[in-house]
N, C-alpha and C positions, 0 to 999 in steps of 0.2 A: 503493500500499499504507499502511496506517495501523495503529494499535494499537486494539484493542477489549477493554474490560473486562467481563469476566464475573464475576457475584456470585450468592449465593443470596438467599432472601426473608427471612432472619432480620437483614438489615442495617438493614432499615425505612427505605432512603433515600429522601427525599421524592420525589415523581414528577416534580417540576419538574426535578431534576438527571438522574434517570433518562432523561428525555425529550432534556433539553439535551445530555447528554455520550453517548447513544446506550449506555448501559451495558445489557447483558443480564442478566435475573434468571432464575435457575433457582429453581422452586419446591419447597420442603419439603412435605410432606405431613400432613393432620391426617386423623386417624380419630375421628369423632363420631358416636355412636349408630349403631355397625355401618356406617356409611358414610364412604368416602374422598373427602377434598376436597384440592384444590392449596390453599395458603395464598392464593397470590396472587389465586384465585378468590372468597374470604372477604371480605366487610365485616365489619370488626371489632365494630361494634355487634351485628350478627346473631350473630355467633359467640359472644360473651360472654353475650347473652340466653340463647342455647340451651344454653351451657356450664352456666349457673346453673339450669337445668331439668333437666340430665340427671344420672342416677343415678349416674354414673360421671366422673371425669375423663378428657378424651380424650386420645390418645396421638398422637406424632408418628412420622414418618419420614423419610428422607432422600431426596432427588430420585433419580429411577429413572435407571437409566443411558442408557435410551432419551433422555429429556428432556436429560440432560447432553450426549449425542452430538449431538442434533440442534442443540442451542444454539452447541454449539463448530463442529461442522462448517459451519453456516451461514455463520459468520464467516471460517472457514480456507479455505473453497471461493471466497471473494471476495478472497482473497489477503493478508488481516489477519492480523498478530502478535495473540497472545493473553495477556493477563494475567489470570489467575482469581483472586479473593481471598473466601476463604470462613470460615464460622465456625470457632471453635476444634475442632480434632480431639481434645479433651478431652470435648466436649460432644455432638459427632455423628460419623458416619461420613462426613459429606458431603465433605470435603476428601479422606480417602482415596479415595473414589470418583471424584473429580474426576482423579486421577492415574491410576487405573485407565484411565478414557475417554481421558486424553491418550496414553496408549499404544496405545489402540486407535484413536485418529485417526493417529496417526505411522504406524502401519504402513500406511495407506492415503495419507496425505500426509508422505512422510518430510521434507519441507523446510520444513515446518511449524515457526514459532517459537511454543512455547507455556510459559507459565511459570505454576505454581500456587503460591499462597501460603496459608499458615494465618494468619488474623488474630490468632490466640490469643484470641479474643473474640467478641463478638455484638453485636446493635443498631448503634447510630452510632459505637460505639468502632471497630468494623470499617468503619462506614460512611463515616467520614472517611479511612481508607485508600483505600476504593475512590473517593471522591469526588476526592481529591488526584491519585490515579491517573491517574482520568479527565480531569481538568484538564491533567495534564502532556501526556496523549496528544493532546489537542485543541490543545496548543500545539507538536506535533510533536517531542516529545522522543524521544530513542531509547529503545529497549526496556529497555536497562540503566538508563536515567536513571529511567523510569516504575517500574521494579520497585524500585530506590532509594529513590525517595520513598515509595512504598508502605511498603516496609519502615521507614522513619525515622517514619512517623505511626503505625503499629503499635508501635514502641518507646515513642513520645510519646504517649501517650493513656491516657485513663481513663474507666472507667465506674462510678459510684457510684448506688446505687438502695436502696429501702426497700420491701419488701413489706408489704402491709395486713394479712396474715395467715400465721401459719407453716404452715398446713395444707398448701397445694401444696408447698412445699419438703420436708416430711416424707414425702409422698407420692411425691414424685420422688426421695427417698433423699438430698437435700441436707441434711438434719439427721435427728437421731433422733427417736424418737417421744418420749423421756422431755424432750428439750430443749424440743421442741413443746408438750408439757402445762405443763411449769413455764414456758415463755416465754408462754405465755396466762395462765396463773393470775397471773403476777407482772407483766403487760402488759410484756412486753419485746420489742423489735423489733430485729433486726440490721440495721445499715447495711452494705450488701453491697457487694463489688467483683469485679472479675475480675482475678486474678493469676496469670501464666504460664498462662494459658488455662482457668483453674478459677475457679469460684465461691467466693469466701472471706469472711470476715466482716473488715470493717474497724473497726467498733465496735459497740457495742450502745447503745440507748436506752430508757428508761423511758417509755410512754405516759401522758399524761392524755387530754385531749382531742386534744392533737396530740402527736407523740413528741418527746423532748427529753432531753436530758442534764442531770441536777442541779448546780446550780452555788450557792454561797453561801461568806460569809467563814468558817464552821465548817469549810470542807473545809481552809482552810490549815493546813498542818502533820501532816495525817492520812495514813494509808496507805489507799487505797480501790482496788475492783476497778474493772473497764471498766463496772459499772453504776451507780458512784458510791456503792456500800456500803463501809462500814468494815471493813478486815481487819485491823487492827491491835489488837483488843480492846480499844478504847475505846467509849464510848457512841455511841448513834443519832445520825446527823447531820440535822439540821434543814435542807432546802435553800431558798433564797431563791427560787428559782424554776427554770425549767428552759431551757436552751439548746436554741432549736428546731433541726430538722434540715436548715434550709437554712443554719443557721450553720455545722454541722457539715461540710456539703456544700462551702461557702465556704471553709471554712479548710482543706479538702484538695484545693482547685482550686490548679494550678501556673501562674504566669503567665512570659511574656506569653500569653496564652490566643488561638489562632489561628482557633479554630473552637468553638462550645459549642451542645447544643441539649437541651432536656427531654424526658425520654420520660415518658408515662404509660400505663397499662394501664386502659382504660376509666372514667379518671375525669378528664375533659379539665379541668373546673375546678380541681382542684387543682393539675393541671400549670400551667396557665395562672397560678396563684397564685405558684408557685414561680419561674416564669420572670420575672414581675413584680419579686419579690424579688430574684432574682438580678441581675437589670437594674438596679435602685436600687444595690445593694452593689457590685458589680463595674464598672459604668459602662460596661456592654455594651448597645446599644440593639439592639430587634427580636430579641430570642432567640426561635428558632422552638420549637414544641412539636410532637411528633410521637408518634402512637400506637403503641404495641408490638403487633404482629399476634399470632395465636393460637399459635405454636409456641413463643415465649419466654413468651407470656401463660398458657398453661396450665401452664407448670412454675413459675411465679412467684405468677400470680393476681392478679385485677382488684385495682383500688384501689393498685397499687404505682406509685411515681414514680421518678424517678432523672434523672441529669445525665451525658451522655455528653460528652467534650471532649478537643481535642489542643492541644498546645502546643510 
């Protein structure tokens, strides 16, 4: 008997880890142009190309009860204990469905040991909890130890990301129409994070060719808002320059960093550029970049980049 980890497709755990640690992935679903697809069956490049041509933004749905049941039962039948780690319950009904299926499994297999955890996030912030739990299971840790390690990573991890446009967040209800309009007019982009299971604004940046926060000596002693605009009644402030997004991200990273990955949504070159800068600034070698798939991508939009890490 051993412990098996089950997760959903929005963790975007690199395939090498899925294969190495026998992680079972239950797929969420995408409805594109009237046709339903499992996220795990789609190539990201193809999906984003089709989404760009679609008259409407695709929609998503949680894994089916049948898919969940088959994934869990196949492991329980072999005598394995189960630890499931899923995207935030504030973002999807996936975690709730996992618990429903757990009860169904226990009716048939009353001696099964099944623990379901809410990652309170998605992408590789959740993925690191899954990965570390899988490593602990491979090291023959007990069920309680595996669960404790997963919970610790959930509590000590972060996801910071920057959308390329506010349109997808607006259509998904993450921001209001007025905020999206003024954000576009003023060339303002939020740097977002996930706090207590929900997407929140970490800070905001004003864009030129690349997003950044205005800096300069004229800011000394002045009262400004999050966009660098004076709110003390004084004269307009002339910025000497802009602090780039990678610097903002760097300053929000907590150390020592145990794992870090750069995410991108259909903009690999920008993801690689950010990874290279963080490697230089943080002294971390071989930072991986990982594409975000359709489910999260359709809510945030192509061109977005970010960093997930645990400490």
